[in-house]
N, C-alpha and C positions, 0 to 999 in steps of 0.2 A: 121710709121716706126721709129725705134730707132737705132741710131748710138752711139757707145762708142769709144772714142779716148784716147789712152794713149801713152806714149813715154819714152825713156831714162831711162830704168830700171837698166842698168849698173851692170849686174851680174858679180861678181868679184872673181877671183882665188887668194888666198893668198899664197905667196911664202915664204918659210923659208929662213933665211939669207944665208944658204949654197947654195941655188939655184940661188941667184941673179946673179952670174957670167954668167949663161947660158940664162938669160931672154932676152938679147939684149938691146942695148942702148935706143931704143924707150920705151920699157916697163920699163926700169930702171928709165927713166924720169917720167913716169906715176906713178910708185910706190913712188917716191919722193914726187910728188904732193899729192898723197893719204895719205901717212903716215906722212910726215913732215908738209905739208900745211893744213892738217886737212880735206880734202875733203872726205876721207874714212869714217870718223865718221858720216858725214851727211847721208851716205847711210846705215850704220849699216849692218844688215843682209838682204841684198837686195833680196836674193833668197827666204827667208821665207816671206818677204813682197810681192814679186811678186805672190807667191802662194795665199796669202790672197786676193790680188787684183783680181786674176783670179776667185776666188770663188765669190767675190763681183760682178764682172762684169757678170758672168754667171747667178747669181740670178736675175739680172735686165732684162734678156731675150732680148738681143739686136738682131737686124736683121743683123747687120754688126759691126765688131770691127776693128778699124783702129789703126795700130801701126806705128809711124813715126821715127823709127830707134834707134840704140844703145841698142840692147839686151845685149851687153857685155861691159866690161870696157877696155879690152886689146886684144880682139879677139883671145883668146886661145881656143884650142879644148875643154877643160873642161868647160869654160864659155859658149860656144855655146851648149854643151851637156846639161848642167844644165838649160839654158834658154829654150831650145827646150822641155825638159821634163816638165818644169813648165807651159808652155803655151799650152801643148798638148790638154787639153780639148777644147780650142778655135780653134785649128787646126782641131781636130777631128769633131767639129761641122760644119766645112766648112764655117765658118763665118769670118775668120780672113784675113785681107789684111795687108801686111807689106812691108816696104822698109828698106834698110840698113841705118845706121848712120855712121859717121866718125869713131867711136870707133869699129864698126864692120869691118872696113877696116884699122885697126890701124897699121899693119906691112906689109912689102912687101910680106912676106910669106902668110899672110892671104888673100891678094889680089891675089897673084899668084895661090894659091890653091883654090881660089873661095870658101872660107870657109862659107861665108854667104849663097851662093847658095847651097852648099852641105847640110846644115842643114835646110834651109828654102826655097829651090828652088820650092817646091810644091806651095808655096804662090805666086810665080811670074808667074804662068800660066795665060794666058790672054784669055778672051772670044772673043777678036778680034785680032787674031794672025797676020793679015796683017798690023797692025799698029806698030809692034815692031821693034826696031833697033837691032844692032849687040849685044848689052849688055842685051837685053831682056826688055828694057824700051822704051817707056811707056807701061805698061800693063793696061788692062781694066777688071774690075770685074763688071758685071751687077747685080744689086740688085733689085729684084722685077721688076715692070714695069715702075718705075719712077726715078731710081737713077743709076748712073754709078760712080764707084770709079776708078780713074786713078792714077797709081803709077809712079813716076819719081825718078831718082837717082841723087842726088845732091852731092854725096860724091867724094872726091879726096884724094889720098894718100898724106898726108902732107909731105913736104920736111923736116920739123923739127917739133918736139913736140912743142906745143904752137901755131902753125899755123893750125887753124881748120876751114878755110873758105870752102865754097862749091861753086859749079858752075853747071849750066845746059848747056851742050854743044849745039852747033847749031843743030846737028842732032835731039836731043831730043826736042828742041824748035819747029823745023819744024814738027816733027812727032806729037807733042802735038797739034799743030794747025790743023793738018789733023784729029786727033782723035776727036777734038771738033766739027769739021764740018761733021763727019761721019753720015750717015743717021740714024744709030742705036742710036747715042748719041745725036743728034740735039735736040730732044724733051724731053730729060731727064735732071733732075738736076744732077750736077756734084760735086763730092768731090775729090779734088786733094790732093794726099798724097806725101810728100817729107820730108827730114830731116831738112834742114837748114831754118832759119827764114828769110823771105823777109823783115820784119819789127820787131822792138823790141816792148816792151809793151808801149812805148811812141809814137809809130807810126813813128819812124825814122829807117833808115838803121842801122844794126849792124856794129861793127867795121870791118875794112878791113881784120884783121887777123882771124875773127870769123864768119863773115856774109856770105850772099849769093850773090856772084857776078852775076850781071845781074838780081837781084831781081826786080828792077824797070821795066825792060823789061817784065818780067813775069807778073807783076801786070797789066801793060798796055795791054797785050795781052788778059786779062780776063775781061776788062771793057765792059760794055754793056751785061753782062751775069748774070742776076739777081738771078738765082738759082745755083750759083757757090760758093763753099767754099774751102778754102785752109787750110790744116791741117799739122802741123809740130811740131818740138820740138827743140832740140839743146840748146836753152836758157833755163836754168833750172828754169823757172818761168811760172806758168800757167796763161794765159791771153787770152782775147777775144777782137778783134777789129771789130766793126760792119762795114758792107759794106758802101761805099760812092761812089762818082763819079769816084774815082781813084783806087778802089780796091774792091774785093769781101769780104765776111766774112772771117776773119782770126782767126784760133784757134791754140794756142800753148798749148800742153798738159803738158808742163813742164817735170820735172823728176819724173816719176811715183812712184819710191820707196824712194824718198828723204825725210828725216825727216825735220820738224815735221809733215808734212801733205802729206803723199803719197796719190795719187789719180788719177783722170781721169775726162774727160768730158762725160756727157750724153746729147745727142742732139736728140730731137724729131722732126720728119718731118711730114707734112701733106700728104695727098694722092697725091699731085702734086709735092712732093719733096721739098717743101718750109720749111725752118726752123721755127718751131713754138716756141720752147723753148730750152734753153741750161742751164745746171747747172753743176757746179763744185762739184764733189763728192770726199770727202776725207776720208781716213781711218786712224784715229789717232793712235799713238803709243799705244801698249798694247791692251786691250780688249774694247776700246771705240767704240761705234756703229758708223756706217757710218753717216757722216754729209754732208749736201749739201748747195750750195749757188747758187741762180739763177743769170743769167747774162742778162741784158737788150739787146734786139736785135736792138735797135734804139738809 
């Protein structure tokens, strides 16, 4: 079985100077970061890059594609429309599982109007509806006879731009525990999908303003489950932390469309759902062919 994991593609709408008065203070702060601080240059034409990534992922014939949030940069209608069109081949294949990122919940309006759910609500359907809470999470996607993908929502509307922390509320934690003990799930390998990173590339908690609150509790709840992996993004760095006594395998897919090495993870499982190999696949700028780098699982 083959999994592909990508994240943080940040499809961006460009506003003309005359439009800035109507974008709102949250988006104005984001535009300042993108234009003045240089973040926008690192993403370049993210929509064209996403289309190339979708072509590359499709060619690898995955059994399931995992997306761990941030389809958009500022949660506008146009950004969601463009992102939805770009990943349509993955959606139409019935193989995409996705959760929202903090940028998909960037404004009060986007949260109030449930913009992520309007564009990607079909991906939030669950094969075990009795496990879902009021927000629709956690959802469960059963893949073949040996794997379950569980999606949880770590996003919170930030009180101020620059505060991008996440949290998994008590209801989701309790429901996740019940899902993991469900008779249908108990004998399957599990891939848990969320946006915020419980640990950074050095194996430490992220900063209080950017990290996952309660990440330690989440990791502790998953100890003793050898066929469990956690898949996330948010930190724009692709990295892998192998399982040990305190955590399952951790995969951060980084920023899928960010220069100079847009890309994703390809993870191959054996018939029992155990991870046999993981490789980072990058799509270099221009017409450079796909490159890959294996990651040791021990």
